[in-house]
N, CA, C and O of each residue as an XYZ file, in Angstrom:
300
protein
N       4.095      1.771    -10.566
C       3.417      0.993     -9.560
C       3.729     -0.505     -9.643
O       3.516     -1.228     -8.670
N       4.218     -0.969    -10.760
C       4.593     -2.381    -10.849
C       5.700     -2.713     -9.860
O       5.744     -3.819     -9.322
N       6.591     -1.760     -9.620
C       7.669     -1.969     -8.663
C       7.156     -2.133     -7.243
O       7.846     -2.703     -6.398
N       5.955     -1.641     -6.971
C       5.336     -1.805     -5.658
C       4.857     -3.237     -5.467
O       5.001     -3.798     -4.381
N       4.294     -3.829     -6.502
C       3.763     -5.187     -6.431
C       4.886     -6.212     -6.372
O       4.856     -7.127     -5.549
N       5.866     -6.061     -7.236
C       7.004     -6.990     -7.273
C       8.263     -6.201     -7.610
O       8.442     -5.800     -8.760
N       9.144     -5.969     -6.629
C      10.333     -5.152     -6.875
C      11.344     -5.787     -7.826
O      12.283     -5.115     -8.253
N      11.175     -7.056     -8.165
C      12.107     -7.729     -9.064
C      11.612     -7.776    -10.505
O      12.158     -8.515    -11.324
N      10.588     -6.998    -10.818
C      10.021     -6.989    -12.170
C      11.011     -6.368    -13.150
O      11.668     -5.373    -12.843
N      11.105     -6.965    -14.323
C      11.909     -6.417    -15.414
C      10.988     -6.212    -16.608
O      10.228     -7.109    -16.974
N      11.057     -5.039    -17.208
C      10.241     -4.736    -18.383
C      11.144     -4.727    -19.604
O      12.192     -4.082    -19.616
N      10.725     -5.448    -20.621
C      11.465     -5.481    -21.884
C      10.651     -4.754    -22.944
O       9.475     -5.055    -23.147
N      11.275     -3.801    -23.615
C      10.644     -3.098    -24.727
C      11.000     -3.842    -26.005
O      12.173     -4.070    -26.302
N       9.973     -4.215    -26.751
C      10.179     -4.998    -27.969
C       9.634     -4.228    -29.160
O       8.527     -3.691    -29.120
N      10.433     -4.183    -30.222
C      10.023     -3.519    -31.460
C      10.422     -4.413    -32.625
O      11.573     -4.835    -32.736
N       9.467     -4.693    -33.481
C       9.699     -5.551    -34.646
C      10.279     -6.910    -34.252
O      11.129     -7.455    -34.955
N       9.815     -7.452    -33.124
C      10.232     -8.779    -32.697
C      11.573     -8.835    -31.989
O      12.026     -9.922    -31.629
N      12.227     -7.691    -31.777
C      13.531     -7.671    -31.102
C      13.462     -6.798    -29.853
O      12.808     -5.755    -29.840
N      14.147     -7.246    -28.809
C      14.211     -6.455    -27.581
C      15.136     -5.269    -27.815
O      16.300     -5.433    -28.182
N      14.599     -4.068    -27.595
C      15.405     -2.868    -27.815
C      15.872     -2.230    -26.508
O      16.822     -1.447    -26.499
N      15.194     -2.570    -25.394
C      15.574     -1.997    -24.109
C      15.040     -2.893    -22.996
O      13.984     -3.510    -23.137
N      15.774     -2.958    -21.895
C      15.370     -3.758    -20.744
C      15.540     -2.895    -19.493
O      16.615     -2.346    -19.252
N      14.474     -2.780    -18.701
C      14.482     -1.907    -17.534
C      14.105     -2.713    -16.296
O      13.092     -3.413    -16.292
N      14.916     -2.615    -15.247
C      14.590     -3.236    -13.961
C      13.912     -2.186    -13.088
O      14.396     -1.060    -12.970
N      12.802     -2.557    -12.484
C      12.049     -1.617    -11.662
C      12.480     -1.704    -10.208
O      13.012     -2.719     -9.758
N      12.239     -0.629     -9.490
C      12.498     -0.573     -8.058
C      11.219     -0.100     -7.375
O      10.384      0.542     -8.013
N      11.051     -0.404     -6.092
C       9.854      0.065     -5.389
C       9.864      1.590     -5.280
O      10.930      2.187     -5.129
N       8.695      2.227     -5.355
C       8.638      3.685     -5.224
C       9.006      4.125     -3.805
O       8.776      3.390     -2.845
N       9.572      5.317     -3.677
C       9.968      5.849     -2.366
C       8.757      6.150     -1.488
O       8.809      5.959     -0.273
N       7.662      6.621     -2.098
C       6.431      6.895     -1.361
C       5.242      6.301     -2.105
O       5.248      6.177     -3.330
N       4.224      5.939     -1.333
C       2.978      5.417     -1.895
C       1.843      6.163     -1.204
O       1.758      6.166      0.024
N       0.973      6.795     -1.985
C      -0.120      7.581     -1.425
C      -1.464      7.075     -1.931
O      -1.656      6.870     -3.129
N      -2.392      6.878     -0.993
C      -3.761      6.549     -1.348
C      -4.024      5.110     -1.736
O      -5.132      4.792     -2.169
N      -3.047      4.227     -1.598
C      -3.235      2.828     -1.991
C      -3.274      1.915     -0.770
O      -4.099      1.005     -0.698
N      -2.388      2.157      0.181
C      -2.277      1.300      1.362
C      -3.110      1.847      2.517
O      -3.415      3.038      2.566
N      -3.469      0.971      3.435
C      -4.150      1.361      4.667
C      -3.291      0.899      5.837
O      -2.714     -0.188      5.804
N      -3.210      1.725      6.862
C      -2.400      1.388      8.028
C      -3.032      0.216      8.772
O      -4.246      0.176      8.972
N      -2.196     -0.734      9.178
C      -2.672     -1.923      9.886
C      -2.754     -1.713     11.397
O      -3.245     -2.578     12.122
N      -2.275     -0.569     11.866
C      -2.315     -0.265     13.291
C      -3.728      0.214     13.652
O      -4.136      1.283     13.200
N      -4.484     -0.547     14.452
C      -5.857     -0.147     14.769
C      -5.944      1.149     15.571
O      -6.997      1.786     15.600
N      -4.846      1.547     16.224
C      -4.843      2.782     17.013
C      -4.351      3.990     16.222
O      -4.295      5.095     16.763
N      -3.996      3.802     14.963
C      -3.517      4.909     14.122
C      -4.658      5.890     13.860
O      -5.802      5.483     13.661
N      -4.341      7.168     13.862
C      -5.337      8.219     13.635
C      -6.016      8.070     12.275
O      -7.162      8.486     12.105
N      -5.319      7.483     11.313
C      -5.909      7.317      9.978
C      -7.070      6.332      9.993
O      -7.944      6.401      9.129
N      -7.096      5.428     10.945
C      -8.208      4.487     11.073
C      -9.333      5.048     11.936
O     -10.496      4.689     11.748
N      -9.000      5.916     12.870
C     -10.012      6.521     13.741
C     -10.764      7.645     13.030
O     -11.980      7.771     13.174
N     -10.048      8.447     12.273
C     -10.626      9.624     11.621
C     -10.946      9.404     10.150
O     -11.437     10.312      9.480
N     -10.672      8.203      9.641
C     -10.913      7.864      8.229
C     -10.218      8.854      7.290
O     -10.828      9.388      6.364
N      -8.958      9.081      7.545
C      -8.150      9.959      6.699
C      -7.828      9.228      5.407
O      -7.347      8.095      5.432
N      -8.092      9.872      4.284
C      -7.823      9.282      2.976
C      -6.480      9.776      2.457
O      -5.939     10.767      2.948
N      -5.958      9.089      1.478
C      -4.689      9.455      0.841
C      -3.529      9.526      1.827
O      -2.746     10.476      1.814
N      -3.428      8.522      2.670
C      -2.312      8.417      3.610
C      -1.062      8.035      2.824
O      -1.117      7.189      1.932
N       0.056      8.659      3.157
C       1.321      8.376      2.488
C       2.140      7.398      3.321
O       2.243      7.529      4.541
N       2.715      6.424      2.644
C       3.625      5.467      3.263
C       4.998      5.658      2.640
O       5.119      5.838      1.428
N       6.036      5.620      3.478
C       7.409      5.830      3.035
C       8.170      4.510      3.024
O       8.019      3.688      3.928
N       8.983      4.315      2.002
C       9.792      3.105      1.888
C      10.842      3.088      2.991
O      11.625      4.027      3.132
N      10.850      2.010      3.772
C      11.802      1.853      4.865
C      12.910      0.891      4.466
O      14.089      1.149      4.707
N      12.518     -0.223      3.850
C      13.485     -1.245      3.447
C      13.087     -1.806      2.090
O      12.078     -2.500      1.967
N      13.885     -1.501      1.077
C      13.573     -1.924     -0.294
C      13.697     -3.435     -0.470
O      12.953     -4.028     -1.252
N      14.627     -4.062      0.247
C      14.819     -5.510      0.089
C      13.608     -6.303      0.571
O      13.214     -7.284     -0.059
N      13.025     -5.883      1.675
C      11.856     -6.591      2.209
C      10.546     -5.936      1.778
O       9.470     -6.383      2.175
N      10.630     -4.880      0.969
C       9.453     -4.159      0.471
C       8.583     -3.692      1.641
O       7.379     -3.942      1.677
N       9.221     -3.009      2.597
C       8.563     -2.578      3.818
C       8.340     -1.068      3.789
O       9.251     -0.295      3.491
N       7.103     -0.663      4.105
C       6.725      0.746      4.119
C       6.250      1.134      5.510
O       5.789      0.282      6.269
N       6.359      2.439      5.854
C       5.928      2.945      7.154
C       4.870      4.024      6.962
O       4.971      4.858      6.063
N       3.857      3.996      7.819
C       2.777      4.980      7.805
C       3.339      6.346      8.184
O       4.172      6.449      9.084
N       2.883      7.398      7.497
C       3.386      8.744      7.781
C       2.910      9.273      9.133
O       3.530     10.184      9.682
N       1.835      8.729      9.678
C       1.283      9.227     10.933
C       1.811      8.488     12.159
O       2.199      9.124     13.139
N       1.831      7.152     12.118
C       2.208      6.398     13.322
C       3.491      5.589     13.145
O       3.981      4.990     14.103
N       4.032      5.566     11.938
C       5.276      4.862     11.634
C       5.148      3.337     11.727
O       6.157      2.634     11.785
N       3.912      2.824     11.742
C       3.713      1.367     11.743
C       4.204      0.805     10.418
O       4.009      1.414      9.366
N       4.840     -0.358     10.473
C       5.437     -0.971      9.287
C       4.453     -1.902      8.587
O       3.686     -2.617      9.230
N       4.493     -1.876      7.261
C       3.657     -2.739      6.433
C       4.537     -3.432      5.419
O       5.287     -2.778      4.694
N       4.454     -4.761      5.360
C       5.180     -5.543      4.351
C       4.247     -5.812      3.186
O       3.078     -6.145      3.379
N       4.758     -5.667      1.996
C       3.948     -5.979      0.809
C       4.370     -7.287      0.222
O       3.807     -7.723     -0.783
């Protein structure tokens, strides 16, 4: 989930004061139950559907689309 907040995050594993591994994170392909659709006409806002899934559309701009109405959300 750190890749969702900031796609440029790098995690360094340190053991005994030395870096043993460095991992660059990427945004997840799907996000479920965290985001809410910003489209007021989306069925998820009318019917209060929980656990809506958003799909990654553009990793560079960290843009996701609602599974129901395809409205775009920038993080």
